[in-house]
C-alpha positions, 0 to 999 in steps of 0.5 A: 602514839599512832596517827590517823588522817581522815579515817573513813567512818567504817574504820571508826569502830576498830580505831576507837576500840578500848584496850580492855580484856573481855569479861570472859577472860576474867569472869571465871576468877571473879565468880570463884572468889565470890563463891568462896567469900559467900561461903567462908567469909573472912577466911576467904578475905584473908586468903585472897588478901595474902595471895594478891596483896602479900600480907596476912592480917588478923583484923582488917578493920582500921582502928581509931588509933591507926586513923589518929596515927595516919592524921599525924603523917599527913602534911599540913599543906596537903590537909589544906588542899584536901579541905579546899577541894572538900569545900568545892565538892560540897558546894557543887553537890549540895546545889544538886538537892531537889525539893519535894515535887507535888501535883494534884493530878485531878480533884481529890488525887495528890501525887508527890515524889521525895528523895530518900538516902540509900542507907548502906553505901560501900566505897572502893578506893584503889591503893597501890602506887596511886592511892586515890584519896581524892576519890574518897572526897568524890564519894563520901562527901555526896553520901554525907549530903544525901544522908546515908547512915552507913558508909563502908570504905574498902582499900587494899593494904600495903605489904606492911598491912597499912592503908595510905595515911591520906586515904585514912585522913580523908575518910575520917574527915568525910564521915566514913563509918568503917574502913577496911583493909581489903582490895580487889575482887574480894573487897567487892565480894565482901561488901556484897555478901557481908562478913564478920568484919565487912558490913553488907551494903546496898550500893557499891561505888568507886573505880578500879581495874578490870577485875574490880569492874567485873566484880561490881557487875557480878555484885548486881546479880546478888541484889547489890546496886553499883554506880556504873561499870567504871574501869580504866581511865580515858580522855579525849581532847578536841583541839585546833590551832587555838590550842597550846600543844604543850597543854594538850600533851600534858592533859593526855599524859595526865590520864596516860599515867593512871595505868597501862590500860588507860587510853587517851585520844587527840582529835584535831582539825589541825595537822600542825597541832597533831605534829606539835603535840606528838613532839611535846608528848615525847619531851614531857613523858621522859620527865614523869616518875610513872614514865613506863606506865604512861608509855604503855598507855600511849601505845594504846592511844591515838592522834586523829586528824579530821578535815572538819568539825562535824566529822570530829563531833560525830566521832567523839559522840561515837566514842563517848569519852569519860573525860572530854576536853575542848580547846577550840576557837569555836568551843560552843559548837562542841559544848552544844553538840556533845551528847556522850561524855562523862565530864566536859572541860572547856578552854585552854585553862581547864585541865582535866586534873581540875575535875579530878581534884578541886573544881567541885565536879565529881571524877567518878565517871563512866568509861569504856563507852558507858558515857552513852548510857550512864551518868557520872556520880552525883548527889542523886546516885546516893538517893532513891526517888519514892513516890506517894499518893493520897486519894480522897473519896472524890478522887476515887470516884473520878478515876475509879471507872477507868481503873476498872475498865483497864484492869478488866481488859488486862484480865486482873479481876482482883485489881478491879475488885479493889476499886469496885468495892470502894465505889459501891461503899461510897454509893451505899453511903 
């Protein structure tokens, strides 16, 4: 990892750049695939599944028999761990339910707000060398709590045309209504337009590589909402001499092993900790099965020394990390001061991987600086707020004249007339 000592503020933007391609680099390919899926449906899906995943599938919908077979392949120990995580995720997201909000704004005027579930949800679950069955929990559990009636899951097949058994087991456990063997850009396009085998959805959730991220952004041009532009994983740790270098190194590597385009950063007010952490990374990385991936990500990463905590906090808020770990003696300073972060982990015994799996918070979070303006996935991500109002005769009398004046000032005569007719009717009665 590259080490920087007290970099000047004008150097921060370049120092904190993410190792991602620009949208322009891959947008043309995404648009081409979208256009073909829109016009050719499942034929285009099959073409790109063959091209990108190396397998030809006549039917890409997972059957009940396949799910049952997958369940038998999942070890009981893993089932128990998934069950524990599911319980904690359910507790945390159920607690996010809000009651109807109702207020009488004036005599005769009642306004209220209620939540309604988004009916058709699409989930994208990465497969490959790291099949993220944990993401199924993070997305399908709150969708179920919200009351979504249709939950479609897309995940890329392996060379034998199968989806990882743990993904299938978890999807069934969480009430997913349809599972489809399709990944990448073509999966997002399929859920955007709908095909014979892939239902069209109203909102798409889930992480993915940069191609999936751009595909999700393109989906919004066709009336489909997305959770957020979630791309390559990232982590920032702030630590001082109260932190353990081996813990810090393990947390940095836990995100570095996600992908070659991941990025991890250590910000510290301790030169000694930076040096010790660098040594620990070198020692621990050699033991990882995904060593080559982690090494590529570490090349994108930074060790940054800053002389005081105020500068450190400013830099962290400028970066807006997806995951933010605080391991300092004055942790409250960072807890109270952090504005831009997807999810925060506090103390030496709160690893980021706890949030990834089983503490109960959601791990689908904004990356690439989007923590500055997006929230991570939560229960409200699967609902819409609908407002209602009921106005009595007394109520329209109270606000009618104000409406008439405002409508006329804006030149909207029909708006004014809708009130004037009612007021005249009441006067005549």
